mmCIF file as gemmi writes it, N, C-alpha and C atoms, coordinates in Angstrom:
data_model
loop_
_atom_site.group_PDB
_atom_site.id
_atom_site.type_symbol
_atom_site.label_atom_id
_atom_site.label_alt_id
_atom_site.label_comp_id
_atom_site.label_asym_id
_atom_site.label_entity_id
_atom_site.label_seq_id
_atom_site.pdbx_PDB_ins_code
_atom_site.Cartn_x
_atom_site.Cartn_y
_atom_site.Cartn_z
_atom_site.occupancy
_atom_site.B_iso_or_equiv
_atom_site.pdbx_formal_charge
_atom_site.auth_seq_id
_atom_site.auth_asym_id
_atom_site.pdbx_PDB_model_num
ATOM 1 N N . MET Axp A 1 ? 1.866 -11.501 -8.117 1 0 ? 1 A 1
ATOM 2 C CA . MET Axp A 1 ? 0.757 -11.073 -7.303 1 0 ? 1 A 1
ATOM 3 C C . MET Axp A 1 ? -0.561 -11.296 -8.038 1 0 ? 1 A 1
ATOM 4 N N . GLN Axp A 2 ? -0.552 -11.096 -9.35 1 0 ? 2 A 1
ATOM 5 C CA . GLN Axp A 2 ? -1.788 -11.271 -10.109 1 0 ? 2 A 1
ATOM 6 C C . GLN Axp A 2 ? -2.287 -12.702 -10.052 1 0 ? 2 A 1
ATOM 7 N N . LEU Axp A 3 ? -1.36 -13.646 -10.055 1 0 ? 3 A 1
ATOM 8 C CA . LEU Axp A 3 ? -1.767 -15.047 -9.946 1 0 ? 3 A 1
ATOM 9 C C . LEU Axp A 3 ? -2.385 -15.309 -8.562 1 0 ? 3 A 1
ATOM 10 N N . GLY Axp A 4 ? -1.818 -14.718 -7.547 1 0 ? 4 A 1
ATOM 11 C CA . GLY Axp A 4 ? -2.4 -14.82 -6.212 1 0 ? 4 A 1
ATOM 12 C C . GLY Axp A 4 ? -3.801 -14.229 -6.177 1 0 ? 4 A 1
ATOM 13 N N . ASN Axp A 5 ? -3.983 -13.093 -6.848 1 0 ? 5 A 1
ATOM 14 C CA . ASN Axp A 5 ? -5.311 -12.477 -6.92 1 0 ? 5 A 1
ATOM 15 C C . ASN Axp A 5 ? -6.307 -13.399 -7.62 1 0 ? 5 A 1
ATOM 16 N N . LEU Axp A 6 ? -5.854 -14.03 -8.693 1 0 ? 6 A 1
ATOM 17 C CA . LEU Axp A 6 ? -6.718 -14.958 -9.418 1 0 ? 6 A 1
ATOM 18 C C . LEU Axp A 6 ? -7.151 -16.109 -8.514 1 0 ? 6 A 1
ATOM 19 N N . TYR Axp A 7 ? -6.18 -16.7 -7.818 1 0 ? 7 A 1
ATOM 20 C CA . TYR Axp A 7 ? -6.511 -17.785 -6.899 1 0 ? 7 A 1
ATOM 21 C C . TYR Axp A 7 ? -7.472 -17.303 -5.803 1 0 ? 7 A 1
ATOM 22 N N . SER Axp A 8 ? -7.209 -16.142 -5.248 1 0 ? 8 A 1
ATOM 23 C CA . SER Axp A 8 ? -8.084 -15.602 -4.192 1 0 ? 8 A 1
ATOM 24 C C . SER Axp A 8 ? -9.494 -15.365 -4.718 1 0 ? 8 A 1
ATOM 25 N N . ASP Axp A 9 ? -9.585 -14.814 -5.923 1 0 ? 9 A 1
ATOM 26 C CA . ASP Axp A 9 ? -10.902 -14.575 -6.516 1 0 ? 9 A 1
ATOM 27 C C . ASP Axp A 9 ? -11.681 -15.875 -6.697 1 0 ? 9 A 1
ATOM 28 N N . GLN Axp A 10 ? -10.94 -16.967 -6.86 1 0 ? 10 A 1
ATOM 29 C CA . GLN Axp A 10 ? -11.561 -18.284 -7.001 1 0 ? 10 A 1
ATOM 30 C C . GLN Axp A 10 ? -11.692 -18.985 -5.647 1 0 ? 10 A 1
ATOM 31 N N . THR Axp A 11 ? -11.461 -18.246 -4.576 1 0 ? 11 A 1
ATOM 32 C CA . THR Axp A 11 ? -11.45 -18.748 -3.188 1 0 ? 11 A 1
ATOM 33 C C . THR Axp A 11 ? -10.473 -19.913 -2.987 1 0 ? 11 A 1
ATOM 34 N N . ASN Axp A 12 ? -9.416 -19.936 -3.759 1 0 ? 12 A 1
ATOM 35 C CA . ASN Axp A 12 ? -8.358 -20.936 -3.625 1 0 ? 12 A 1
ATOM 36 C C . ASN Axp A 12 ? -7.202 -20.288 -2.856 1 0 ? 12 A 1
ATOM 37 N N . TYR Axp A 13 ? -7.438 -20.037 -1.578 1 0 ? 13 A 1
ATOM 38 C CA . TYR Axp A 13 ? -6.495 -19.282 -0.761 1 0 ? 13 A 1
ATOM 39 C C . TYR Axp A 13 ? -5.2 -20.04 -0.502 1 0 ? 13 A 1
ATOM 40 N N . THR Axp A 14 ? -5.264 -21.349 -0.457 1 0 ? 14 A 1
ATOM 41 C CA . THR Axp A 14 ? -4.063 -22.149 -0.218 1 0 ? 14 A 1
ATOM 42 C C . THR Axp A 14 ? -3.048 -21.943 -1.337 1 0 ? 14 A 1
ATOM 43 N N . ASP Axp A 15 ? -3.511 -21.863 -2.582 1 0 ? 15 A 1
ATOM 44 C CA . ASP Axp A 15 ? -2.595 -21.618 -3.702 1 0 ? 15 A 1
ATOM 45 C C . ASP Axp A 15 ? -2.226 -20.146 -3.826 1 0 ? 15 A 1
ATOM 46 N N . ALA Axp A 16 ? -3.059 -19.261 -3.315 1 0 ? 16 A 1
ATOM 47 C CA . ALA Axp A 16 ? -2.78 -17.825 -3.392 1 0 ? 16 A 1
ATOM 48 C C . ALA Axp A 16 ? -1.614 -17.437 -2.485 1 0 ? 16 A 1
ATOM 49 N N . ILE Axp A 17 ? -1.526 -18.067 -1.332 1 0 ? 17 A 1
ATOM 50 C CA . ILE Axp A 17 ? -0.513 -17.684 -0.339 1 0 ? 17 A 1
ATOM 51 C C . ILE Axp A 17 ? 0.908 -17.715 -0.897 1 0 ? 17 A 1
ATOM 52 N N . PRO Axp A 18 ? 1.365 -18.813 -1.532 1 0 ? 18 A 1
ATOM 53 C CA . PRO Axp A 18 ? 2.741 -18.789 -2.04 1 0 ? 18 A 1
ATOM 54 C C . PRO Axp A 18 ? 2.963 -17.748 -3.135 1 0 ? 18 A 1
ATOM 55 N N . GLU Axp A 19 ? 1.914 -17.422 -3.871 1 0 ? 19 A 1
ATOM 56 C CA . GLU Axp A 19 ? 2.054 -16.401 -4.926 1 0 ? 19 A 1
ATOM 57 C C . GLU Axp A 19 ? 2.254 -15.018 -4.304 1 0 ? 19 A 1
ATOM 58 N N . TYR Axp A 20 ? 1.528 -14.729 -3.238 1 0 ? 20 A 1
ATOM 59 C CA . TYR Axp A 20 ? 1.726 -13.451 -2.549 1 0 ? 20 A 1
ATOM 60 C C . TYR Axp A 20 ? 3.102 -13.399 -1.895 1 0 ? 20 A 1
ATOM 61 N N . LEU Axp A 21 ? 3.521 -14.519 -1.309 1 0 ? 21 A 1
ATOM 62 C CA . LEU Axp A 21 ? 4.851 -14.564 -0.703 1 0 ? 21 A 1
ATOM 63 C C . LEU Axp A 21 ? 5.93 -14.331 -1.758 1 0 ? 21 A 1
ATOM 64 N N . ARG Axp A 22 ? 5.759 -14.907 -2.926 1 0 ? 22 A 1
ATOM 65 C CA . ARG Axp A 22 ? 6.724 -14.725 -4.012 1 0 ? 22 A 1
ATOM 66 C C . ARG Axp A 22 ? 6.758 -13.254 -4.448 1 0 ? 22 A 1
ATOM 67 N N . ALA Axp A 23 ? 5.597 -12.638 -4.55 1 0 ? 23 A 1
ATOM 68 C CA . ALA Axp A 23 ? 5.538 -11.218 -4.928 1 0 ? 23 A 1
ATOM 69 C C . ALA Axp A 23 ? 6.264 -10.369 -3.889 1 0 ? 23 A 1
ATOM 70 N N . LEU Axp A 24 ? 6.091 -10.698 -2.618 1 0 ? 24 A 1
ATOM 71 C CA . LEU Axp A 24 ? 6.729 -9.93 -1.551 1 0 ? 24 A 1
ATOM 72 C C . LEU Axp A 24 ? 8.231 -10.166 -1.492 1 0 ? 24 A 1
ATOM 73 N N . GLU Axp A 25 ? 8.702 -11.308 -1.99 1 0 ? 25 A 1
ATOM 74 C CA . GLU Axp A 25 ? 10.144 -11.533 -2.086 1 0 ? 25 A 1
ATOM 75 C C . GLU Axp A 25 ? 10.764 -10.528 -3.044 1 0 ? 25 A 1
ATOM 76 N N . PHE Axp A 26 ? 10.053 -10.217 -4.115 1 0 ? 26 A 1
ATOM 77 C CA . PHE Axp A 26 ? 10.553 -9.26 -5.104 1 0 ? 26 A 1
ATOM 78 C C . PHE Axp A 26 ? 10.401 -7.825 -4.638 1 0 ? 26 A 1
ATOM 79 N N . ASN Axp A 27 ? 9.307 -7.54 -3.909 1 0 ? 27 A 1
ATOM 80 C CA . ASN Axp A 27 ? 9.065 -6.178 -3.447 1 0 ? 27 A 1
ATOM 81 C C . ASN Axp A 27 ? 8.273 -6.238 -2.136 1 0 ? 27 A 1
ATOM 82 N N . SER Axp A 28 ? 8.982 -6.088 -1.036 1 0 ? 28 A 1
ATOM 83 C CA . SER Axp A 28 ? 8.334 -6.201 0.275 1 0 ? 28 A 1
ATOM 84 C C . SER Axp A 28 ? 7.429 -5.012 0.59 1 0 ? 28 A 1
ATOM 85 N N . GLY Axp A 29 ? 7.463 -3.995 -0.245 1 0 ? 29 A 1
ATOM 86 C CA . GLY Axp A 29 ? 6.638 -2.812 -0.024 1 0 ? 29 A 1
ATOM 87 C C . GLY Axp A 29 ? 5.306 -2.837 -0.741 1 0 ? 29 A 1
ATOM 88 N N . LEU Axp A 30 ? 4.932 -3.972 -1.306 1 0 ? 30 A 1
ATOM 89 C CA . LEU Axp A 30 ? 3.644 -4.063 -1.993 1 0 ? 30 A 1
ATOM 90 C C . LEU Axp A 30 ? 2.516 -4.1 -0.967 1 0 ? 30 A 1
ATOM 91 N N . VAL Axp A 31 ? 1.91 -2.963 -0.76 1 0 ? 31 A 1
ATOM 92 C CA . VAL Axp A 31 ? 0.877 -2.826 0.269 1 0 ? 31 A 1
ATOM 93 C C . VAL Axp A 31 ? -0.263 -3.811 0.019 1 0 ? 31 A 1
ATOM 94 N N . ASP Axp A 32 ? -0.751 -3.887 -1.213 1 0 ? 32 A 1
ATOM 95 C CA . ASP Axp A 32 ? -1.872 -4.77 -1.527 1 0 ? 32 A 1
ATOM 96 C C . ASP Axp A 32 ? -1.534 -6.235 -1.308 1 0 ? 32 A 1
ATOM 97 N N . ALA Axp A 33 ? -0.287 -6.617 -1.566 1 0 ? 33 A 1
ATOM 98 C CA . ALA Axp A 33 ? 0.113 -8.018 -1.374 1 0 ? 33 A 1
ATOM 99 C C . ALA Axp A 33 ? 0.056 -8.389 0.108 1 0 ? 33 A 1
ATOM 100 N N . HIS Axp A 34 ? 0.478 -7.473 0.976 1 0 ? 34 A 1
ATOM 101 C CA . HIS Axp A 34 ? 0.393 -7.755 2.413 1 0 ? 34 A 1
ATOM 102 C C . HIS Axp A 34 ? -1.069 -7.892 2.832 1 0 ? 34 A 1
ATOM 103 N N . TYR Axp A 35 ? -1.914 -7.011 2.336 1 0 ? 35 A 1
ATOM 104 C CA . TYR Axp A 35 ? -3.333 -7.077 2.683 1 0 ? 35 A 1
ATOM 105 C C . TYR Axp A 35 ? -3.958 -8.383 2.206 1 0 ? 35 A 1
ATOM 106 N N . ARG Axp A 36 ? -3.727 -8.72 0.936 1 0 ? 36 A 1
ATOM 107 C CA . ARG Axp A 36 ? -4.337 -9.921 0.37 1 0 ? 36 A 1
ATOM 108 C C . ARG Axp A 36 ? -3.769 -11.193 1.001 1 0 ? 36 A 1
ATOM 109 N N . LEU Axp A 37 ? -2.481 -11.168 1.322 1 0 ? 37 A 1
ATOM 110 C CA . LEU Axp A 37 ? -1.884 -12.308 2.008 1 0 ? 37 A 1
ATOM 111 C C . LEU Axp A 37 ? -2.525 -12.471 3.385 1 0 ? 37 A 1
ATOM 112 N N . GLY Axp A 38 ? -2.717 -11.368 4.077 1 0 ? 38 A 1
ATOM 113 C CA . GLY Axp A 38 ? -3.386 -11.42 5.368 1 0 ? 38 A 1
ATOM 114 C C . GLY Axp A 38 ? -4.785 -12.001 5.256 1 0 ? 38 A 1
ATOM 115 N N . GLN Axp A 39 ? -5.516 -11.585 4.232 1 0 ? 39 A 1
ATOM 116 C CA . GLN Axp A 39 ? -6.859 -12.105 4.024 1 0 ? 39 A 1
ATOM 117 C C . GLN Axp A 39 ? -6.826 -13.604 3.703 1 0 ? 39 A 1
ATOM 118 N N . ALA Axp A 40 ? -5.854 -14.018 2.898 1 0 ? 40 A 1
ATOM 119 C CA . ALA Axp A 40 ? -5.73 -15.444 2.574 1 0 ? 40 A 1
ATOM 120 C C . ALA Axp A 40 ? -5.421 -16.252 3.832 1 0 ? 40 A 1
ATOM 121 N N . TYR Axp A 41 ? -4.557 -15.703 4.685 1 0 ? 41 A 1
ATOM 122 C CA . TYR Axp A 41 ? -4.263 -16.383 5.948 1 0 ? 41 A 1
ATOM 123 C C . TYR Axp A 41 ? -5.514 -16.493 6.819 1 0 ? 41 A 1
ATOM 124 N N . VAL Axp A 42 ? -6.325 -15.448 6.847 1 0 ? 42 A 1
ATOM 125 C CA . VAL Axp A 42 ? -7.58 -15.495 7.614 1 0 ? 42 A 1
ATOM 126 C C . VAL Axp A 42 ? -8.441 -16.648 7.116 1 0 ? 42 A 1
ATOM 127 N N . HIS Axp A 43 ? -8.578 -16.753 5.802 1 0 ? 43 A 1
ATOM 128 C CA . HIS Axp A 43 ? -9.446 -17.78 5.212 1 0 ? 43 A 1
ATOM 129 C C . HIS Axp A 43 ? -8.901 -19.195 5.394 1 0 ? 43 A 1
ATOM 130 N N . THR Axp A 44 ? -7.602 -19.308 5.625 1 0 ? 44 A 1
ATOM 131 C CA . THR Axp A 44 ? -7.019 -20.646 5.827 1 0 ? 44 A 1
ATOM 132 C C . THR Axp A 44 ? -6.784 -20.952 7.299 1 0 ? 44 A 1
ATOM 133 N N . GLY Axp A 45 ? -7.252 -20.064 8.186 1 0 ? 45 A 1
ATOM 134 C CA . GLY Axp A 45 ? -7.174 -20.329 9.614 1 0 ? 45 A 1
ATOM 135 C C . GLY Axp A 45 ? -5.855 -19.991 10.283 1 0 ? 45 A 1
ATOM 136 N N . HIS Axp A 46 ? -4.991 -19.259 9.607 1 0 ? 46 A 1
ATOM 137 C CA . HIS Axp A 46 ? -3.695 -18.869 10.174 1 0 ? 46 A 1
ATOM 138 C C . HIS Axp A 46 ? -3.8 -17.453 10.753 1 0 ? 46 A 1
ATOM 139 N N . LYS Axp A 47 ? -4.47 -17.34 11.88 1 0 ? 47 A 1
ATOM 140 C CA . LYS Axp A 47 ? -4.797 -16.03 12.443 1 0 ? 47 A 1
ATOM 141 C C . LYS Axp A 47 ? -3.558 -15.227 12.851 1 0 ? 47 A 1
ATOM 142 N N . ASP Axp A 48 ? -2.536 -15.874 13.404 1 0 ? 48 A 1
ATOM 143 C CA . ASP Axp A 48 ? -1.33 -15.147 13.809 1 0 ? 48 A 1
ATOM 144 C C . ASP Axp A 48 ? -0.601 -14.574 12.595 1 0 ? 48 A 1
ATOM 145 N N . LEU Axp A 49 ? -0.477 -15.392 11.555 1 0 ? 49 A 1
ATOM 146 C CA . LEU Axp A 49 ? 0.169 -14.906 10.329 1 0 ? 49 A 1
ATOM 147 C C . LEU Axp A 49 ? -0.666 -13.793 9.693 1 0 ? 49 A 1
ATOM 148 N N . ALA Axp A 50 ? -1.974 -13.95 9.736 1 0 ? 50 A 1
ATOM 149 C CA . ALA Axp A 50 ? -2.867 -12.924 9.181 1 0 ? 50 A 1
ATOM 150 C C . ALA Axp A 50 ? -2.683 -11.613 9.923 1 0 ? 50 A 1
ATOM 151 N N . GLN Axp A 51 ? -2.64 -11.69 11.234 1 0 ? 51 A 1
ATOM 152 C CA . GLN Axp A 51 ? -2.484 -10.473 12.036 1 0 ? 51 A 1
ATOM 153 C C . GLN Axp A 51 ? -1.172 -9.781 11.711 1 0 ? 51 A 1
ATOM 154 N N . HIS Axp A 52 ? -0.115 -10.562 11.572 1 0 ? 52 A 1
ATOM 155 C CA . HIS Axp A 52 ? 1.203 -9.996 11.244 1 0 ? 52 A 1
ATOM 156 C C . HIS Axp A 52 ? 1.154 -9.267 9.906 1 0 ? 52 A 1
ATOM 157 N N . GLU Axp A 53 ? 0.589 -9.898 8.888 1 0 ? 53 A 1
ATOM 158 C CA . GLU Axp A 53 ? 0.528 -9.275 7.559 1 0 ? 53 A 1
ATOM 159 C C . GLU Axp A 53 ? -0.357 -8.032 7.558 1 0 ? 53 A 1
ATOM 160 N N . LEU Axp A 54 ? -1.451 -8.088 8.287 1 0 ? 54 A 1
ATOM 161 C CA . LEU Axp A 54 ? -2.348 -6.934 8.32 1 0 ? 54 A 1
ATOM 162 C C . LEU Axp A 54 ? -1.726 -5.776 9.095 1 0 ? 54 A 1
ATOM 163 N N . GLU Axp A 55 ? -0.892 -6.063 10.079 1 0 ? 55 A 1
ATOM 164 C CA . GLU Axp A 55 ? -0.155 -5 10.767 1 0 ? 55 A 1
ATOM 165 C C . GLU Axp A 55 ? 0.843 -4.332 9.818 1 0 ? 55 A 1
ATOM 166 N N . ILE Axp A 56 ? 1.529 -5.149 9.03 1 0 ? 56 A 1
ATOM 167 C CA . ILE Axp A 56 ? 2.453 -4.591 8.032 1 0 ? 56 A 1
ATOM 168 C C . ILE Axp A 56 ? 1.68 -3.735 7.037 1 0 ? 56 A 1
ATOM 169 N N . TYR Axp A 57 ? 0.539 -4.241 6.579 1 0 ? 57 A 1
ATOM 170 C CA . TYR Axp A 57 ? -0.306 -3.484 5.646 1 0 ? 57 A 1
ATOM 171 C C . TYR Axp A 57 ? -0.683 -2.127 6.24 1 0 ? 57 A 1
ATOM 172 N N . GLN Axp A 58 ? -1.141 -2.12 7.49 1 0 ? 58 A 1
ATOM 173 C CA . GLN Axp A 58 ? -1.565 -0.864 8.115 1 0 ? 58 A 1
ATOM 174 C C . GLN Axp A 58 ? -0.4 0.112 8.243 1 0 ? 58 A 1
ATOM 175 N N . ARG Axp A 59 ? 0.774 -0.387 8.602 1 0 ? 59 A 1
ATOM 176 C CA . ARG Axp A 59 ? 1.945 0.484 8.733 1 0 ? 59 A 1
ATOM 177 C C . ARG Axp A 59 ? 2.338 1.074 7.384 1 0 ? 59 A 1
ATOM 178 N N . LEU Axp A 60 ? 2.412 0.224 6.359 1 0 ? 60 A 1
ATOM 179 C CA . LEU Axp A 60 ? 2.794 0.702 5.029 1 0 ? 60 A 1
ATOM 180 C C . LEU Axp A 60 ? 1.759 1.674 4.468 1 0 ? 60 A 1
ATOM 181 N N . ARG Axp A 61 ? 0.495 1.399 4.711 1 0 ? 61 A 1
ATOM 182 C CA . ARG Axp A 61 ? -0.56 2.285 4.227 1 0 ? 61 A 1
ATOM 183 C C . ARG Axp A 61 ? -0.464 3.648 4.912 1 0 ? 61 A 1
ATOM 184 N N . ALA Axp A 62 ? -0.22 3.647 6.22 1 0 ? 62 A 1
ATOM 185 C CA . ALA Axp A 62 ? -0.074 4.911 6.952 1 0 ? 62 A 1
ATOM 186 C C . ALA Axp A 62 ? 1.122 5.699 6.435 1 0 ? 62 A 1
ATOM 187 N N . GLU Axp A 63 ? 2.228 5.007 6.162 1 0 ? 63 A 1
ATOM 188 C CA . GLU Axp A 63 ? 3.408 5.679 5.611 1 0 ? 63 A 1
ATOM 189 C C . GLU Axp A 63 ? 3.098 6.273 4.242 1 0 ? 63 A 1
ATOM 190 N N . HIS Axp A 64 ? 2.375 5.522 3.423 1 0 ? 64 A 1
ATOM 191 C CA . HIS Axp A 64 ? 2.015 5.993 2.09 1 0 ? 64 A 1
ATOM 192 C C . HIS Axp A 64 ? 1.116 7.227 2.176 1 0 ? 64 A 1
ATOM 193 N N . LEU Axp A 65 ? 0.123 7.19 3.057 1 0 ? 65 A 1
ATOM 194 C CA . LEU Axp A 65 ? -0.776 8.339 3.211 1 0 ? 65 A 1
ATOM 195 C C . LEU Axp A 65 ? -0.035 9.551 3.756 1 0 ? 65 A 1
ATOM 196 N N . ALA Axp A 66 ? 0.903 9.336 4.66 1 0 ? 66 A 1
ATOM 197 C CA . ALA Axp A 66 ? 1.708 10.444 5.185 1 0 ? 66 A 1
ATOM 198 C C . ALA Axp A 66 ? 2.559 11.059 4.078 1 0 ? 66 A 1
ATOM 199 N N . GLU Axp A 67 ? 3.109 10.228 3.217 1 0 ? 67 A 1
ATOM 200 C CA . GLU Axp A 67 ? 3.908 10.726 2.095 1 0 ? 67 A 1
ATOM 201 C C . GLU Axp A 67 ? 3.036 11.535 1.131 1 0 ? 67 A 1
ATOM 202 N N . LEU Axp A 68 ? 1.816 11.064 0.877 1 0 ? 68 A 1
ATOM 203 C CA . LEU Axp A 68 ? 0.895 11.82 0.018 1 0 ? 68 A 1
ATOM 204 C C . LEU Axp A 68 ? 0.567 13.177 0.631 1 0 ? 68 A 1
ATOM 205 N N . ASP Axp A 69 ? 0.315 13.202 1.93 1 0 ? 69 A 1
ATOM 206 C CA . ASP Axp A 69 ? 0.037 14.466 2.61 1 0 ? 69 A 1
ATOM 207 C C . ASP Axp A 69 ? 1.22 15.422 2.495 1 0 ? 69 A 1
ATOM 208 N N . LYS Axp A 70 ? 2.417 14.891 2.647 1 0 ? 70 A 1
ATOM 209 C CA . LYS Axp A 70 ? 3.626 15.708 2.534 1 0 ? 70 A 1
ATOM 210 C C . LYS Axp A 70 ? 3.752 16.284 1.123 1 0 ? 70 A 1
ATOM 211 N N . GLN Axp A 71 ? 3.513 15.457 0.116 1 0 ? 71 A 1
ATOM 212 C CA . GLN Axp A 71 ? 3.59 15.934 -1.261 1 0 ? 71 A 1
ATOM 213 C C . GLN Axp A 71 ? 2.548 17.003 -1.541 1 0 ? 71 A 1
ATOM 214 N N . ARG Axp A 72 ? 1.338 16.808 -1.031 1 0 ? 72 A 1
ATOM 215 C CA . ARG Axp A 72 ? 0.28 17.811 -1.226 1 0 ? 72 A 1
ATOM 216 C C . ARG Axp A 72 ? 0.659 19.128 -0.567 1 0 ? 72 A 1
ATOM 217 N N . ALA Axp A 73 ? 1.223 19.058 0.623 1 0 ? 73 A 1
ATOM 218 C CA . ALA Axp A 73 ? 1.644 20.276 1.317 1 0 ? 73 A 1
ATOM 219 C C . ALA Axp A 73 ? 2.741 20.991 0.539 1 0 ? 73 A 1
ATOM 220 N N . GLU Axp A 74 ? 3.671 20.225 -0.023 1 0 ? 74 A 1
ATOM 221 C CA . GLU Axp A 74 ? 4.749 20.825 -0.817 1 0 ? 74 A 1
ATOM 222 C C . GLU Axp A 74 ? 4.191 21.487 -2.078 1 0 ? 74 A 1
ATOM 223 N N . ILE Axp A 75 ? 3.211 20.864 -2.691 1 0 ? 75 A 1
ATOM 224 C CA . ILE Axp A 75 ? 2.595 21.447 -3.884 1 0 ? 75 A 1
ATOM 225 C C . ILE Axp A 75 ? 1.868 22.737 -3.519 1 0 ? 75 A 1
ATOM 226 N N . ARG Axp A 76 ? 1.098 22.705 -2.419 1 0 ? 76 A 1
ATOM 227 C CA . ARG Axp A 76 ? 0.393 23.919 -1.983 1 0 ? 76 A 1
ATOM 228 C C . ARG Axp A 76 ? 1.387 25.04 -1.706 1 0 ? 76 A 1
ATOM 229 N N . GLN Axp A 77 ? 2.496 24.706 -1.049 1 0 ? 77 A 1
ATOM 230 C CA . GLN Axp A 77 ? 3.505 25.708 -0.734 1 0 ? 77 A 1
ATOM 231 C C . GLN Axp A 77 ? 4.117 26.272 -2.019 1 0 ? 77 A 1
ATOM 232 N N . PHE Axp A 78 ? 4.373 25.409 -2.985 1 0 ? 78 A 1
ATOM 233 C CA . PHE Axp A 78 ? 4.936 25.853 -4.254 1 0 ? 78 A 1
ATOM 234 C C . PHE Axp A 78 ? 3.967 26.791 -4.973 1 0 ? 78 A 1
ATOM 235 N N . VAL Axp A 79 ? 2.703 26.396 -5.038 1 0 ? 79 A 1
ATOM 236 C CA . VAL Axp A 79 ? 1.697 27.221 -5.707 1 0 ? 79 A 1
ATOM 237 C C . VAL Axp A 79 ? 1.57 28.564 -4.997 1 0 ? 79 A 1
ATOM 238 N N . TYR Axp A 80 ? 1.546 28.544 -3.67 1 0 ? 80 A 1
ATOM 239 C CA . TYR Axp A 80 ? 1.453 29.78 -2.905 1 0 ? 80 A 1
ATOM 240 C C . TYR Axp A 80 ? 2.645 30.684 -3.194 1 0 ? 80 A 1
ATOM 241 N N . SER Axp A 81 ? 3.85 30.102 -3.204 1 0 ? 81 A 1
ATOM 242 C CA . SER Axp A 81 ? 5.042 30.921 -3.439 1 0 ? 81 A 1
ATOM 243 C C . SER Axp A 81 ? 5.068 31.458 -4.867 1 0 ? 81 A 1
ATOM 244 N N . GLU Axp A 82 ? 4.565 30.712 -5.823 1 0 ? 82 A 1
ATOM 245 C CA . GLU Axp A 82 ? 4.501 31.183 -7.2 1 0 ? 82 A 1
ATOM 246 C C . GLU Axp A 82 ? 3.495 32.323 -7.328 1 0 ? 82 A 1
ATOM 247 N N . LYS Axp A 83 ? 2.352 32.194 -6.662 1 0 ? 83 A 1
ATOM 248 C CA . LYS Axp A 83 ? 1.368 33.275 -6.701 1 0 ? 83 A 1
ATOM 249 C C . LYS Axp A 83 ? 1.927 34.537 -6.058 1 0 ? 83 A 1
ATOM 250 N N . LYS Axp A 84 ? 2.634 34.348 -4.965 1 0 ? 84 A 1
ATOM 251 C CA . LYS Axp A 84 ? 3.224 35.486 -4.269 1 0 ? 84 A 1
ATOM 252 C C . LYS Axp A 84 ? 4.258 36.172 -5.158 1 0 ? 84 A 1
ATOM 253 N N . ASP Axp A 85 ? 5.1 35.374 -5.841 1 0 ? 85 A 1
ATOM 254 C CA . ASP Axp A 85 ? 6.113 35.925 -6.745 1 0 ? 85 A 1
ATOM 255 C C . ASP Axp A 85 ? 5.446 36.65 -7.923 1 0 ? 85 A 1
ATOM 256 N N . ASP Axp A 86 ? 4.392 36.089 -8.465 1 0 ? 86 A 1
ATOM 257 C CA . ASP Axp A 86 ? 3.696 36.703 -9.596 1 0 ? 86 A 1
ATOM 258 C C . ASP Axp A 86 ? 3.085 38.039 -9.193 1 0 ? 86 A 1
ATOM 259 N N . SER Axp A 87 ? 2.472 38.095 -8.048 1 0 ? 87 A 1
ATOM 260 C CA . SER Axp A 87 ? 1.833 39.346 -7.616 1 0 ? 87 A 1
ATOM 261 C C . SER Axp A 87 ? 2.889 40.403 -7.311 1 0 ? 87 A 1
ATOM 262 N N . GLY Axp A 88 ? 4.036 39.988 -6.804 1 0 ? 88 A 1
ATOM 263 C CA . GLY Axp A 88 ? 5.1 40.933 -6.493 1 0 ? 88 A 1
ATOM 264 C C . GLY Axp A 88 ? 5.765 41.478 -7.745 1 0 ? 88 A 1
ATOM 265 N N . SER Axp A 89 ? 5.849 40.688 -8.813 1 0 ? 89 A 1
ATOM 266 C CA . SER Axp A 89 ? 6.534 41.137 -10.017 1 0 ? 89 A 1
ATOM 267 C C . SER Axp A 89 ? 5.66 42.034 -10.881 1 0 ? 89 A 1
ATOM 268 N N . LYS Axp A 90 ? 4.355 42.037 -10.632 1 0 ? 90 A 1
ATOM 269 C CA . LYS Axp A 90 ? 3.457 42.871 -11.425 1 0 ? 90 A 1
ATOM 270 C C . LYS Axp A 90 ? 3.407 44.3 -10.916 1 0 ? 90 A 1
ATOM 271 N N . GLN Axp A 91 ? 3.95 44.566 -9.755 1 0 ? 91 A 1
ATOM 272 C CA . GLN Axp A 91 ? 3.856 45.917 -9.189 1 0 ? 91 A 1
ATOM 273 C C . GLN Axp A 91 ? 4.777 46.875 -9.818 1 0 ? 91 A 1
């Protein structure tokens, strides 16, 4: 993926595309790779492929944000239950 980023930074999107595809072969859950691949497709005129990759990016990003929200809620619940236990044991 880093090589794809290097090519993209140099506006060499044609060479970036296979590098992003290779990264996604190893890990299809790389959110940034889907986004950058979509952007590379936009720059090379492949609008349908770009749209597909950006849809995957949006779905994976939403899943990631939902997981973060779930973890935060679990942490808040844990902290609340610990505070409740501490106050109850001091009586």
